[in-house]
Every structure is written in structure tokens, then in C-alpha cells.
N, C-alpha and C positions, 0 to 999 in steps of 0.2 A: 858166630853161629854156634848155638848150644846143641850138643848131641848127647844122647843117653849112652850110646856105646857105638864103637866103630865095627864095621863088618869087614872081615879079612878079604873076602872075594872082591875083585874089582867090579865096579858098576858097569853093567852092559848098556851102553848108549844105543838108542834106536838109530836106524839108518839115516833118518832125517837130520840127525846131529852132524853128519858129514856132508851135508848139502849146503853150500855157502849162503843161498838166499834165506835159509832158516834163521839166520842171524840178522836179517834186514827186515824192518817193518814193511809189510806188503800193502800196496795202495788199493788193491781191489778188495772190496768188502768180503766177498765169499772166500777169497784166498786168505785174507787176514783172519777171518773167523777160524778157518782150518788151522792156521799157524798158531793162534792163541790156544786152541784145543790141544795141539801137539806139545806146546810149551807147558801147559798145565799138566798134562800126563807125565812129561819128563820131570818137572819139578816134584810132583807127588811121588813118582817112582824113586827119584834121587833121595828125597827126604826119608822115604820108607826104608830104602836100602841102608842109609847111613843113620837111621833111627834119630833123625832130626825132626823136632816138632816145631821149633821156633827158628825161623830163618831170618838172619840179618842180611839184607840185600847189600849193604856196604861191604860186608865181609865176603858174601857169596859171589859178587861180580868178578873176583879174582880167582875163583875156583873153576875146575873143569865144568861145573854145571853151566856157567854162562860164558866160559872162555874155551874155545876149541883151539888149542895151541898148534895142532897140525895144520889147520886151515888158516891160522892167524886171524880168526874171527872171534868177536865177542859182542855181548850185549852191553850197552852202557847202563848206568844206574837208572836213568830215566825210562829206558825201554823195559828193563827188569821190573821196575815199579809199575809200569803200565800193564804188564802181563799179570802180575800178582793182583793189581787192582781189579782187572777183569775177572780173576779167579774169585774175588770176594763177593761179586754180584751173583744174584740168583739167575737161573736160566730165563725166568720171566722178565728180568731186567736186562736181558741180552748178555748175561755174563756166563761165568764158568761153573755155575752150580754151587757156589759158596764153598769152594775147596780151599779157601784161605780166609784169614781174618786179621786185619791190622791190629797190632798191639800198640796202644797209645803210651808214649813215654817209656818205652821198654828198655832203652839202653842209656848209658852215660848218666846214671842216677836220675832217670826220668827226663833227661834233656835231649832225647833222641829226636832227630828230624822227623817230621810227620811222614807216615807211610815208609818207614825204613826197616821195620821188623814186623814179621807176620807169623801167625800160626799157619802151618800148612797141614790141611786136613786130608791126608790120604785115607783116613777114616774120620768122619765127623764125630763129635761127642755122642750123638744119638747112635751111631754105628758102634762106637766103642762100648756104649752102654749095653748093646745087644751081646757083644763079645764077652763082656764081664758077666752078664746074666747067665750066659751059657756055662761059663766056668763055675760060677756060684752053684748052679744046678748040678753040674757034673761032679763037683767035689763035696756036695752036701753042706754048703756054707750058710744056708738059710737059717736065720735066727742066731748066727754067730757074730760076735763083734770082732772086727779086724781093724788094725790101724792102716792108715794110708801107706805108711812105710812098708808094712807087710805086703800090701797089694803091689807096690811098684818095685820093691827090693827083696821081698821075702823068698825063702827057699821054695815055698809051695808054688810060686808063680814063675820060676826060672824058665820053664818050657812054654810059657804063654807069650803071645805077641805083645801084651801090655806090660810085661816085665821091663823095668827100666824107663817106663813112661815118665815124661815131665810131670811133676807133681801138680802143676796148674791144669794140665790136660786131664789128669785123673780127677781133680776136683770138679772140672766142668762135666766130666762123665758121670761122676757121682751125683751132681746136681740134676742131671737128666733123670737118673733113677729116683731121686727124691721127688721130682715132679710127677713121675709115674706112680708114686706110692710104693716103690719097691725097696727103698732104703731110707735110713735116717743117719745123718751125719751130725756128730757132736764133737766138742772140743775146738781149739783154734791154735794159731801160731805154731804150726808144724806138728802139733800133737793130735791131729784129727783122728777120730775113730769112726767106723761106719758099721751099722747093723743092717743086714739084708733081710727082706721079708719075702 
């Protein structure tokens, strides 16, 4: 599980985390839908708290996210995968609003099992683009060329939520701004720069 930075404060689990049936797939469709929504919210909140953008389910099933040691309850890998798979689908497809995206071949040198690592979008790239645009406007960065490194690790962004962001997530965010006509990205292989319009 890749993290940008750890947060010192303990994660505040919701009350449903201490309810044993939360860890068991529910047979009733209405109850199951509610359960999936609660798991989606929990996963997003956990990842946001821990600044995790890329979640490896193989690693995560042994963490408190999916294992309540007090209750001695846990989700197995298959159920964790089913929840994240639901998160990848749009609401129109009966899913969780595209709050996750599978990363193909993400681990083990590209030999990861299918659907084992996912981006978790507590903010989708389109939402991050709005956050970044607000910062650009507030700091007068229009017309300025910045490197991707400066955006994710620079001193000027330390107080920003996107500071420490996974570089691939930042690139997805910048691509949204390029499509909107608000940025131009140039360079490659870790030396990308961006100019904001």
C-alpha cells in the first residue's frame, strides 16, 4: 500500500465498523447497497486520512481497514475486491460513483493479479483539478511554469491538500486541466513541467 505521508492522529472508525454484520456480505439487495455505500465511505475516509492514493488489496486485508481485531472480524480478499469493484462503477451502472479505478499490472513488475490494486478517489481527478485551479488563482501562478515536483513536494504547496500527492494522480489531474484548456504539460520521464492559463 503506497502512502504519501502518515498522519499522526488515529483514524476515527465509524460506528458501523463495530457492528459484526458489517463484515458479512448482506443477502438483501437494499441492505447490501447500504453496506457497499458504507464500505465505500470508510475506504475513502481511510485513504484520505492516511494519504493513500493507491490501495493494494492484498496488503490492505491485513490492516485495520478490513480487519477489526476487537471483533475478530475481517473481510477476505474476494469481498474487499467486490466492494472496490462496486466503487469503480458509475451510479448509472448501479455502482459507487466511480470512487475507485483498477490499476492494471500495478504490482510485482506488472504481474499483479487482476483487480488487486486500485486508485481510491476520495477526490476524483476532476475534483483535484478544481482544487489545483483554486490554488493557482489564489497564489497568482497563471502564466508561470512549475514542475510536477514543485506541485507535489514544493515548499509553496506544503499547506495544500495536494502536497505529497502520488505523481500519477497529479498527472491525471493535470490532464484534466489540459483538456479544459487551462494548462499545458511538457517534458517527460519525471521531468514534467506545467504552465497554467
